[in-house]
ROGU-867763 format. One record per residue (C-alpha): residue number from 1; residue in one letter; x, y, z. Coordinates in Angstrom, 2 decimals. Layout:
+-----+----+---------+---------+---------+
:   i : aa :       x :       y :       z :
+-----+----+---------+---------+---------+
: NUM :  A :       X :       Y :       Z :
...
+-----+----+---------+---------+---------+
This chain:
+-----+----+---------+---------+---------+
:   i : aa :       x :       y :       z :
+-----+----+---------+---------+---------+
:   1 :  M :  -19.94 :   21.81 :    1.40 :
:   2 :  G :  -22.97 :   20.20 :    3.05 :
:   3 :  L :  -23.23 :   18.52 :    6.43 :
:   4 :  I :  -22.08 :   14.90 :    6.63 :
:   5 :  K :  -25.49 :   13.82 :    7.96 :
:   6 :  D :  -27.05 :   14.94 :    4.68 :
:   7 :  I :  -25.52 :   11.98 :    2.84 :
:   8 :  Y :  -28.66 :   10.25 :    4.14 :
:   9 :  S :  -30.93 :   11.95 :    1.64 :
:  10 :  P :  -34.23 :   10.92 :   -0.03 :
:  11 :  A :  -32.28 :   10.24 :   -3.24 :
:  12 :  F :  -29.92 :    7.87 :   -1.43 :
:  13 :  Y :  -32.71 :    5.92 :    0.29 :
:  14 :  N :  -34.67 :    5.62 :   -2.96 :
:  15 :  K :  -31.65 :    4.23 :   -4.77 :
:  16 :  F :  -30.90 :    1.81 :   -1.95 :
:  17 :  A :  -34.54 :    0.71 :   -1.61 :
:  18 :  D :  -34.69 :    0.03 :   -5.36 :
:  19 :  A :  -31.70 :   -2.32 :   -5.04 :
:  20 :  V :  -33.32 :   -4.09 :   -2.08 :
:  21 :  Q :  -36.60 :   -4.46 :   -3.96 :
:  22 :  Y :  -34.74 :   -5.93 :   -6.94 :
:  23 :  V :  -33.30 :   -8.64 :   -4.65 :
:  24 :  V :  -36.44 :   -9.05 :   -2.52 :
:  25 :  P :  -39.48 :   -8.30 :   -4.73 :
:  26 :  A :  -41.82 :   -8.40 :   -1.70 :
:  27 :  F :  -39.80 :   -5.66 :    0.04 :
:  28 :  D :  -42.08 :   -2.84 :    1.23 :
:  29 :  K :  -40.20 :    0.13 :   -0.21 :
:  30 :  E :  -42.86 :    2.65 :    0.79 :
:  31 :  G :  -42.94 :    1.39 :    4.38 :
:  32 :  F :  -39.12 :    1.42 :    4.57 :
:  33 :  I :  -38.88 :    5.02 :    3.33 :
:  34 :  K :  -41.65 :    6.09 :    5.72 :
:  35 :  G :  -39.85 :    4.35 :    8.60 :
:  36 :  I :  -36.60 :    6.15 :    7.76 :
:  37 :  F :  -38.14 :    9.61 :    7.58 :
:  38 :  C :  -39.87 :    9.50 :   10.94 :
:  39 :  D :  -40.58 :   12.73 :   12.83 :
:  40 :  A :  -37.27 :   12.52 :   14.70 :
:  41 :  F :  -35.11 :   12.00 :   11.59 :
:  42 :  K :  -34.45 :   15.67 :   10.81 :
:  43 :  N :  -32.97 :   16.25 :   14.28 :
:  44 :  K :  -30.65 :   13.24 :   14.16 :
:  45 :  E :  -26.94 :   13.76 :   13.57 :
:  46 :  W :  -24.92 :   11.61 :   11.17 :
:  47 :  K :  -24.11 :    8.71 :   13.50 :
:  48 :  D :  -27.69 :    8.59 :   14.80 :
:  49 :  R :  -29.01 :    8.54 :   11.23 :
:  50 :  M :  -26.65 :    5.69 :   10.42 :
:  51 :  K :  -27.82 :    3.66 :   13.43 :
:  52 :  H :  -31.46 :    4.53 :   12.67 :
:  53 :  T :  -30.96 :    3.22 :    9.11 :
:  54 :  T :  -29.55 :   -0.04 :   10.48 :
:  55 :  M :  -32.54 :   -0.56 :   12.74 :
:  56 :  V :  -35.20 :    0.30 :   10.14 :
:  57 :  F :  -33.45 :   -1.89 :    7.56 :
:  58 :  H :  -33.52 :   -4.76 :   10.07 :
:  59 :  E :  -37.30 :   -4.45 :   10.39 :
:  60 :  Y :  -37.68 :   -5.08 :    6.65 :
:  61 :  L :  -34.97 :   -7.74 :    6.22 :
:  62 :  A :  -35.13 :  -11.44 :    7.01 :
:  63 :  A :  -35.22 :  -12.13 :   10.75 :
:  64 :  D :  -32.88 :  -15.11 :   10.26 :
:  65 :  F :  -29.33 :  -13.67 :   10.40 :
:  66 :  P :  -27.64 :  -16.10 :    7.93 :
:  67 :  E :  -30.43 :  -15.37 :    5.44 :
:  68 :  A :  -30.02 :  -11.62 :    6.05 :
:  69 :  V :  -26.28 :  -11.91 :    5.32 :
:  70 :  L :  -27.00 :  -13.62 :    2.01 :
:  71 :  L :  -29.50 :  -10.91 :    1.06 :
:  72 :  I :  -27.04 :   -8.11 :    1.98 :
:  73 :  Q :  -24.46 :   -9.69 :   -0.32 :
:  74 :  Q :  -26.99 :   -9.84 :   -3.16 :
:  75 :  I :  -27.99 :   -6.21 :   -2.53 :
:  76 :  I :  -24.33 :   -5.13 :   -2.72 :
:  77 :  E :  -23.95 :   -7.07 :   -5.99 :
:  78 :  K :  -26.97 :   -5.19 :   -7.38 :
:  79 :  L :  -25.56 :   -1.82 :   -6.22 :
:  80 :  R :  -22.26 :   -2.69 :   -7.88 :
:  81 :  A :  -24.02 :   -3.67 :  -11.08 :
:  82 :  D :  -25.78 :   -0.30 :  -11.14 :
:  83 :  R :  -22.61 :    1.62 :  -10.29 :
:  84 :  P :  -19.28 :   -0.27 :  -10.31 :
:  85 :  G :  -16.77 :    0.38 :   -7.55 :
:  86 :  E :  -16.83 :    0.73 :   -3.82 :
:  87 :  G :  -19.72 :    2.21 :   -1.89 :
:  88 :  G :  -19.65 :    5.63 :   -0.26 :
:  89 :  L :  -19.68 :    6.44 :    3.44 :
:  90 :  E :  -23.48 :    6.35 :    3.50 :
:  91 :  Y :  -23.30 :    2.54 :    3.27 :
:  92 :  I :  -21.48 :    2.28 :    6.62 :
:  93 :  F :  -24.76 :    1.02 :    8.10 :
:  94 :  L :  -24.18 :   -2.33 :    6.34 :
:  95 :  P :  -21.17 :   -3.26 :    8.51 :
:  96 :  D :  -23.06 :   -1.79 :   11.46 :
:  97 :  Y :  -25.89 :   -4.24 :   10.70 :
:  98 :  I :  -23.46 :   -7.16 :   11.09 :
:  99 :  E :  -21.99 :   -5.66 :   14.28 :
: 100 :  T :  -25.46 :   -5.10 :   15.77 :
: 101 :  Y :  -27.26 :   -8.30 :   14.82 :
: 102 :  G :  -24.45 :  -10.80 :   14.21 :
: 103 :  I :  -22.38 :  -10.57 :   17.37 :
: 104 :  D :  -23.55 :  -14.04 :   18.47 :
: 105 :  D :  -22.98 :  -15.64 :   15.06 :
: 106 :  F :  -19.22 :  -15.59 :   14.50 :
: 107 :  D :  -19.06 :  -17.72 :   11.34 :
: 108 :  H :  -21.69 :  -15.87 :    9.31 :
: 109 :  S :  -20.47 :  -12.47 :   10.54 :
: 110 :  V :  -16.89 :  -13.17 :    9.48 :
: 111 :  Q :  -18.13 :  -14.28 :    6.07 :
: 112 :  A :  -20.15 :  -11.07 :    5.82 :
: 113 :  F :  -17.22 :   -8.84 :    6.82 :
: 114 :  E :  -14.97 :  -10.40 :    4.19 :
: 115 :  F :  -17.52 :   -9.63 :    1.49 :
: 116 :  I :  -18.88 :   -6.27 :    2.71 :
: 117 :  T :  -15.46 :   -4.69 :    3.31 :
: 118 :  Q :  -14.81 :   -4.97 :   -0.42 :
: 119 :  F :  -17.69 :   -2.51 :   -0.82 :
: 120 :  I :  -17.53 :   -0.40 :    2.35 :
: 121 :  S :  -14.87 :   -0.75 :    5.04 :
: 122 :  C :  -15.74 :   -2.83 :    8.11 :
: 123 :  E :  -12.85 :   -1.58 :   10.29 :
: 124 :  F :  -15.16 :   -0.28 :   13.04 :
: 125 :  A :  -17.63 :   -3.16 :   12.98 :
: 126 :  V :  -15.04 :   -5.91 :   13.53 :
: 127 :  R :  -13.86 :   -4.51 :   16.85 :
: 128 :  P :  -16.62 :   -5.90 :   19.10 :
: 129 :  F :  -15.81 :   -9.30 :   17.58 :
: 130 :  I :  -12.11 :   -8.90 :   18.50 :
: 131 :  L :  -13.23 :   -8.23 :   22.06 :
: 132 :  K :  -15.66 :  -11.14 :   22.22 :
: 133 :  F :  -13.80 :  -13.74 :   20.13 :
: 134 :  S :  -10.26 :  -12.42 :   20.57 :
: 135 :  E :   -8.08 :  -15.40 :   19.58 :
: 136 :  Q :  -10.57 :  -16.67 :   17.02 :
: 137 :  M :  -10.95 :  -13.26 :   15.41 :
: 138 :  I :   -7.21 :  -12.53 :   15.30 :
: 139 :  R :   -6.70 :  -15.91 :   13.57 :
: 140 :  E :   -9.32 :  -14.94 :   10.99 :
: 141 :  M :   -7.68 :  -11.54 :   10.45 :
: 142 :  L :   -4.33 :  -13.25 :    9.97 :
: 143 :  K :   -5.96 :  -15.23 :    7.14 :
: 144 :  W :   -7.35 :  -11.97 :    5.72 :
: 145 :  S :   -3.81 :  -10.55 :    5.62 :
: 146 :  N :   -3.12 :  -13.04 :    2.80 :
: 147 :  H :   -6.36 :  -12.32 :    0.92 :
: 148 :  K :   -6.25 :  -11.63 :   -2.83 :
: 149 :  T :   -8.24 :   -8.39 :   -2.40 :
: 150 :  H :   -6.46 :   -5.37 :   -0.94 :
: 151 :  T :   -9.53 :   -4.08 :    0.94 :
: 152 :  V :   -9.72 :   -7.35 :    2.90 :
: 153 :  R :   -5.99 :   -7.22 :    3.63 :
: 154 :  R :   -6.40 :   -3.63 :    4.81 :
: 155 :  L :   -9.25 :   -4.72 :    7.12 :
: 156 :  A :   -6.82 :   -7.14 :    8.77 :
: 157 :  S :   -4.47 :   -4.34 :    9.79 :
: 158 :  E :   -6.85 :   -1.39 :   10.18 :
: 159 :  G :   -9.52 :   -3.29 :   12.10 :
: 160 :  S :   -6.96 :   -4.64 :   14.56 :
: 161 :  R :   -5.25 :   -1.31 :   15.30 :
: 162 :  P :   -4.90 :   -0.92 :   19.09 :
: 163 :  R :   -5.87 :    2.76 :   18.96 :
: 164 :  L :   -8.06 :    3.16 :   15.86 :
: 165 :  P :   -9.44 :    6.76 :   15.98 :
: 166 :  W :  -13.19 :    7.15 :   16.57 :
: 167 :  A :  -13.45 :    3.41 :   17.21 :
: 168 :  M :  -14.07 :    1.12 :   20.16 :
: 169 :  A :  -10.91 :    0.56 :   22.21 :
: 170 :  I :   -9.18 :   -2.83 :   22.28 :
: 171 :  P :   -7.52 :   -2.79 :   25.74 :
: 172 :  F :   -5.82 :   -6.18 :   25.49 :
: 173 :  L :   -4.04 :   -5.14 :   22.26 :
: 174 :  K :   -2.91 :   -1.87 :   23.83 :
: 175 :  Q :   -1.53 :   -3.93 :   26.71 :
: 176 :  N :    0.09 :   -6.56 :   24.49 :
: 177 :  P :    0.31 :   -6.02 :   20.70 :
: 178 :  Q :    2.11 :   -9.34 :   20.04 :
: 179 :  P :   -1.02 :  -11.08 :   18.62 :
: 180 :  I :   -1.25 :   -8.63 :   15.70 :
: 181 :  L :    2.44 :   -8.48 :   14.80 :
: 182 :  P :    2.16 :  -11.51 :   12.44 :
: 183 :  I :   -0.57 :   -9.63 :   10.54 :
: 184 :  L :    1.73 :   -6.64 :   10.08 :
: 185 :  E :    4.61 :   -8.94 :    9.08 :
: 186 :  N :    2.47 :  -10.40 :    6.31 :
: 187 :  L :    1.60 :   -6.93 :    5.02 :
: 188 :  K :    4.96 :   -5.15 :    5.25 :
: 189 :  T :    5.59 :   -5.52 :    1.51 :
: 190 :  D :    1.97 :   -5.24 :    0.37 :
: 191 :  P :    1.56 :   -3.82 :   -3.16 :
: 192 :  S :   -1.32 :   -1.58 :   -2.04 :
: 193 :  E :   -0.39 :    1.85 :   -0.66 :
: 194 :  S :   -3.58 :    1.98 :    1.44 :
: 195 :  V :   -2.62 :   -1.31 :    3.10 :
: 196 :  R :    0.95 :   -0.14 :    3.74 :
: 197 :  R :   -0.32 :    3.12 :    5.27 :
: 198 :  S :   -2.62 :    1.09 :    7.53 :
: 199 :  V :    0.36 :   -1.00 :    8.68 :
: 200 :  A :    2.26 :    2.21 :    9.45 :
: 201 :  N :   -0.67 :    3.58 :   11.43 :
: 202 :  S :   -0.90 :    0.36 :   13.42 :
: 203 :  L :    2.82 :    0.58 :   14.24 :
: 204 :  N :    2.34 :    4.18 :   15.33 :
: 205 :  D :   -0.50 :    3.06 :   17.62 :
: 206 :  I :    1.75 :    0.41 :   19.15 :
: 207 :  A :    4.61 :    2.90 :   19.59 :
: 208 :  K :    2.50 :    4.98 :   21.97 :
: 209 :  D :    2.42 :    2.11 :   24.48 :
: 210 :  H :    5.37 :   -0.09 :   23.47 :
: 211 :  P :    8.10 :    1.94 :   21.76 :
: 212 :  D :   10.63 :   -0.88 :   22.12 :
: 213 :  V :    8.41 :   -3.23 :   20.11 :
: 214 :  V :    8.23 :   -0.78 :   17.21 :
: 215 :  I :   11.95 :    0.06 :   17.37 :
: 216 :  A :   12.68 :   -3.68 :   17.06 :
: 217 :  V :   10.29 :   -3.99 :   14.10 :
: 218 :  A :   11.87 :   -0.94 :   12.43 :
: 219 :  A :   15.35 :   -2.40 :   12.82 :
: 220 :  R :   14.20 :   -5.74 :   11.39 :
: 221 :  W :   12.37 :   -4.22 :    8.40 :
: 222 :  Q :   14.82 :   -1.46 :    7.50 :
: 223 :  G :   16.25 :   -1.83 :    4.02 :
: 224 :  I :   13.80 :   -4.48 :    2.78 :
: 225 :  S :   12.45 :   -2.04 :    0.19 :
: 226 :  K :   11.80 :    1.66 :   -0.34 :
: 227 :  E :    8.13 :    1.07 :    0.46 :
: 228 :  T :    8.86 :   -0.80 :    3.69 :
: 229 :  D :   11.28 :    1.95 :    4.75 :
: 230 :  A :    8.41 :    4.42 :    4.24 :
: 231 :  I :    6.12 :    2.25 :    6.40 :
: 232 :  I :    8.50 :    2.23 :    9.37 :
: 233 :  K :    9.32 :    5.93 :    9.01 :
: 234 :  H :    5.61 :    6.79 :    9.13 :
: 235 :  G :    5.04 :    4.20 :   11.85 :
: 236 :  C :    7.75 :    5.84 :   13.99 :
: 237 :  R :    6.41 :    9.38 :   13.58 :
: 238 :  T :    5.27 :    9.67 :   17.21 :
: 239 :  L :    8.65 :    8.42 :   18.44 :
: 240 :  L :   10.41 :   10.91 :   16.17 :
: 241 :  K :    8.23 :   13.77 :   17.44 :
: 242 :  Q :    8.99 :   12.69 :   21.00 :
: 243 :  G :   12.71 :   12.77 :   20.21 :
: 244 :  H :   13.14 :    9.12 :   21.19 :
: 245 :  S :   16.91 :    8.63 :   21.29 :
: 246 :  E :   17.04 :    5.11 :   19.81 :
: 247 :  I :   14.89 :    5.91 :   16.79 :
: 248 :  L :   16.79 :    9.17 :   16.18 :
: 249 :  K :   20.03 :    7.18 :   16.24 :
: 250 :  Q :   18.58 :    4.58 :   13.85 :
: 251 :  Y :   17.84 :    7.33 :   11.31 :
: 252 :  G :   21.17 :    9.10 :   11.84 :
: 253 :  L :   19.48 :   12.19 :   13.25 :
: 254 :  D :   22.20 :   13.81 :   15.35 :
: 255 :  S :   21.75 :   17.40 :   16.53 :
: 256 :  T :   25.42 :   17.94 :   17.40 :
: 257 :  N :   26.86 :   21.07 :   15.73 :
: 258 :  I :   23.50 :   22.00 :   14.17 :
: 259 :  T :   22.97 :   25.52 :   15.47 :
: 260 :  V :   19.85 :   27.67 :   15.69 :
: 261 :  E :   20.42 :   31.44 :   15.66 :
: 262 :  D :   18.38 :   34.65 :   15.44 :
: 263 :  F :   15.27 :   32.90 :   16.77 :
: 264 :  R :   12.56 :   35.49 :   17.41 :
: 265 :  I :    8.81 :   35.85 :   17.64 :
: 266 :  L :    7.60 :   38.41 :   15.10 :
: 267 :  S :    4.11 :   38.68 :   16.65 :
: 268 :  P :    4.50 :   38.56 :   20.46 :
: 269 :  E :    0.84 :   39.59 :   20.93 :
: 270 :  V :   -1.64 :   37.38 :   19.10 :
: 271 :  K :   -5.44 :   37.39 :   19.17 :
: 272 :  I :   -7.52 :   34.24 :   18.75 :
: 273 :  G :   -8.25 :   34.05 :   15.02 :
: 274 :  E :   -4.80 :   35.37 :   14.07 :
: 275 :  S :   -1.42 :   33.63 :   13.67 :
: 276 :  V :    1.83 :   33.69 :   15.59 :
: 277 :  E :    4.81 :   34.30 :   13.28 :
: 278 :  F :    8.40 :   33.41 :   14.07 :
: 279 :  E :   11.73 :   33.03 :   12.29 :
: 280 :  F :   15.19 :   31.61 :   12.87 :
: 281 :  S :   18.32 :   30.53 :   11.05 :
: 282 :  I :   19.84 :   27.06 :   11.10 :
: 283 :  T :   23.42 :   26.12 :   10.22 :
: 284 :  N :   25.18 :   22.80 :    9.75 :
: 285 :  Q :   28.55 :   23.36 :   11.40 :
: 286 :  N :   29.62 :   19.74 :   10.91 :
: 287 :  P :   32.45 :   18.99 :    8.43 :
: 288 :  S :   30.14 :   16.60 :    6.54 :
: 289 :  N :   26.58 :   16.38 :    5.27 :
: 290 :  Q :   23.94 :   15.97 :    7.97 :
: 291 :  T :   20.29 :   14.95 :    7.71 :
: 292 :  V :   18.23 :   17.50 :    9.63 :
: 293 :  R :   14.70 :   16.84 :   10.80 :
: 294 :  L :   13.38 :   20.30 :   11.57 :
: 295 :  E :   10.26 :   20.77 :   13.69 :
: 296 :  Y :    8.70 :   23.30 :   16.00 :
: 297 :  G :    6.80 :   22.75 :   19.21 :
: 298 :  L :    3.76 :   24.83 :   20.11 :
: 299 :  Y :    3.15 :   24.90 :   23.86 :
: 300 :  Y :   -0.60 :   25.51 :   24.19 :
: 301 :  Q :   -2.09 :   26.99 :   27.35 :
: 302 :  K :   -4.53 :   24.47 :   28.81 :
: 303 :  S :   -7.65 :   24.99 :   30.92 :
: 304 :  K :   -5.86 :   24.04 :   34.16 :
: 305 :  G :   -3.08 :   26.54 :   33.58 :
: 306 :  H :   -0.33 :   24.20 :   32.37 :
: 307 :  L :    1.33 :   24.12 :   28.93 :
: 308 :  A :    1.10 :   21.10 :   26.60 :
: 309 :  R :    3.36 :   20.72 :   23.56 :
: 310 :  K :    2.22 :   19.74 :   20.07 :
: 311 :  V :    4.96 :   19.14 :   17.49 :
: 312 :  F :    4.73 :   20.28 :   13.86 :
: 313 :  K :    7.16 :   19.15 :   11.16 :
: 314 :  I :    8.87 :   21.77 :    8.98 :
: 315 :  S :   11.18 :   19.65 :    6.83 :
: 316 :  E :   13.65 :   16.79 :    6.72 :
: 317 :  K :   16.54 :   17.10 :    4.32 :
: 318 :  I :   20.32 :   16.92 :    3.98 :
: 319 :  Y :   22.30 :   20.05 :    4.89 :
: 320 :  E :   25.78 :   20.44 :    3.41 :
: 321 :  P :   28.65 :   21.63 :    5.65 :
: 322 :  G :   28.46 :   25.33 :    6.48 :
: 323 :  V :   25.03 :   25.79 :    4.91 :
: 324 :  R :   22.88 :   28.39 :    6.70 :
: 325 :  V :   19.14 :   28.56 :    6.02 :
: 326 :  K :   16.64 :   31.15 :    7.23 :
: 327 :  V :   13.21 :   29.77 :    8.15 :
: 328 :  N :    9.94 :   31.67 :    8.66 :
: 329 :  R :    6.75 :   30.04 :    9.89 :
: 330 :  K :    3.23 :   30.95 :   11.00 :
: 331 :  Q :    0.92 :   28.95 :   13.26 :
: 332 :  S :   -2.78 :   29.76 :   13.06 :
: 333 :  F :   -5.08 :   30.25 :   16.03 :
: 334 :  R :   -8.15 :   30.25 :   13.84 :
: 335 :  L :  -11.08 :   28.73 :   15.71 :
: 336 :  I :  -11.64 :   25.05 :   14.85 :
: 337 :  T :  -13.97 :   22.45 :   16.33 :
: 338 :  T :  -11.17 :   20.09 :   17.38 :
: 339 :  R :   -9.22 :   22.55 :   19.57 :
: 340 :  I :  -10.16 :   25.08 :   22.25 :
: 341 :  F :   -7.76 :   28.00 :   22.69 :
: 342 :  H :   -7.14 :   29.47 :   26.15 :
: 343 :  P :   -5.80 :   33.03 :   26.43 :
: 344 :  G :   -2.49 :   33.53 :   28.21 :
: 345 :  E :    1.16 :   32.76 :   27.71 :
: 346 :  H :    2.05 :   30.25 :   24.99 :
: 347 :  Q :    5.48 :   29.17 :   23.79 :
: 348 :  V :    7.23 :   28.15 :   20.58 :
: 349 :  S :   10.31 :   25.93 :   20.47 :
: 350 :  I :   12.61 :   24.94 :   17.62 :
: 351 :  I :   13.41 :   21.21 :   17.48 :
: 352 :  V :   16.43 :   19.90 :   15.56 :
: 353 :  N :   16.71 :   16.13 :   15.21 :
: 354 :  G :   14.52 :   15.63 :   18.27 :
: 355 :  V :   16.35 :   18.15 :   20.47 :
: 356 :  E :   14.85 :   21.51 :   21.46 :
: 357 :  K :   17.25 :   24.33 :   20.58 :
: 358 :  G :   15.34 :   27.28 :   21.99 :
: 359 :  V :   11.99 :   28.31 :   23.48 :
: 360 :  L :   10.30 :   31.73 :   23.29 :
: 361 :  A :    7.01 :   32.95 :   24.75 :
: 362 :  F :    4.16 :   34.96 :   23.25 :
: 363 :  N :    0.77 :   36.03 :   24.54 :
: 364 :  L :   -2.59 :   34.90 :   23.18 :
: 365 :  S :   -5.61 :   37.06 :   23.92 :
: 366 :  A :   -9.33 :   36.66 :   23.27 :
+-----+----+---------+---------+---------+
């Protein structure tokens, strides 16, 4: 598997430049390619290459922004004609172009987003516009939530997420998510799975700052349809992992008379690169069936010497009365770029319906 930055290859730029030249016969393809592959290009990472592409493309496109928007639409139509379907990640510089050069032209930028997102998602590019034209932009996104095309409807929910990963923060939506709730209401029964997942992710974002808002939404939406039930379950995943009492109660997740026995760490000494292994047994001692959401918490040693818990789901299913199940799990400490491991004492806990039923320690060494 190659590096993500290598999606910006000579073959890609040639294909793109051919489409531009088809739309704008006077386009200087040779100059554009030369401008892309400047001396510094090979040392640029993916995001820098994307931004570099935006800036070089701007040099060779119409200086007038409305005219540039029209040309970008025609270029996308040509790319679609050559290869039907949505564009790949390499085309993310097209929304970036609108974000960079259209921030003072709301009307033409909104028109561009609606069109471009049907080719390559504009979820990151719309966020500066939410900050600058907050009420105006939210109104536009509310309109998008009723759009005939699912990618535009998804942009309404994904672009307005209060905590969209890797994206610019929207502080006023983290503080008060009420403006985007009508968007989510419009999309709660959307036929597209990608739109419904986006709605769930937005709810999960909101839950991190306003759990009561999401609990109220979940109560209001529960039972509308199987798909809507899945949205709220996924949207409440952080609350479930936190063992939030109201959401546990809403889903009938009671830990009473669910016992954990024979919990032990099978590898009390673990080296970075290996896995900790543990096992336990769980029994439903209730006289009736009980839904059991089974998780484990890994308490990681942090750089300042404290422990921080991350919760991992094992299963969620119905246990019949008296049923006893033995569970064995491993958690890897293989080195990854998104987590730094610190040697020292770590802990594992077993969580039944949001309630910890036991904690054991193990040692991680370099």
